[in-house]
C-alpha positions, 0 to 999 in steps of 0.5 A, a space after each residue: 746744464 751748459 753755458 751758451 752765448 745767446 746771439 738770437 731769439 725767436 718766438 711765434 704764437 698763432 694759427 697756421 693751417 688750422 693748427 695752433 702754434 706756440 714755439 720758441 727758439 734760441 740761437 747759440 754760438 758754438 765753436 767749430 771743431 778744429 781737432 782734425 785740422 791738417 794739410 787737407 782741411 781746416 776749421 776755425 771760428 764759430 757757427 750758430 745752432 738752433 735750440 728749440 724751446 717747448 713754447 714761446 714763454 721762455 723767449 718772452 722772459 728774455 726779450 728785454 735783454 740786449 743781445 748777445 748775452 751768456 746764459 745757463 741752459 738746462 736741457 733734457 734728451 727725449 725720444 721715442 726709441 728711434 729718434 732723439 732730440 734735445 729739449 730746453 727746460 730753462 734758460 737763466 741769463 748770466 751776463 751781457 757779452 761786451 764786445 772786445 775792441 779790435 786792435 789795428 794792425 800795422 
């Protein structure tokens, strides 16, 4: 289980090209790797990563919540022997994220 700042959610149910689709996604905030900052490179801040959900049901449970919010996310690594991917099993909202006021500089 990991705690993430959820900044976006998306779901779709319908038919595309004759195939029934039931999908959901979370967009989570992740920290940029700053461990190699030096003279020739620099990274700072955050980016968003997409986590695929097994269906739209988890998104339906979250739609009423204001974004962003903190959530505990249970995942499992699955694969076929050659490729692997992370699958979200459950999402439990923990708390809303309150924006911090920005101090003006002189």
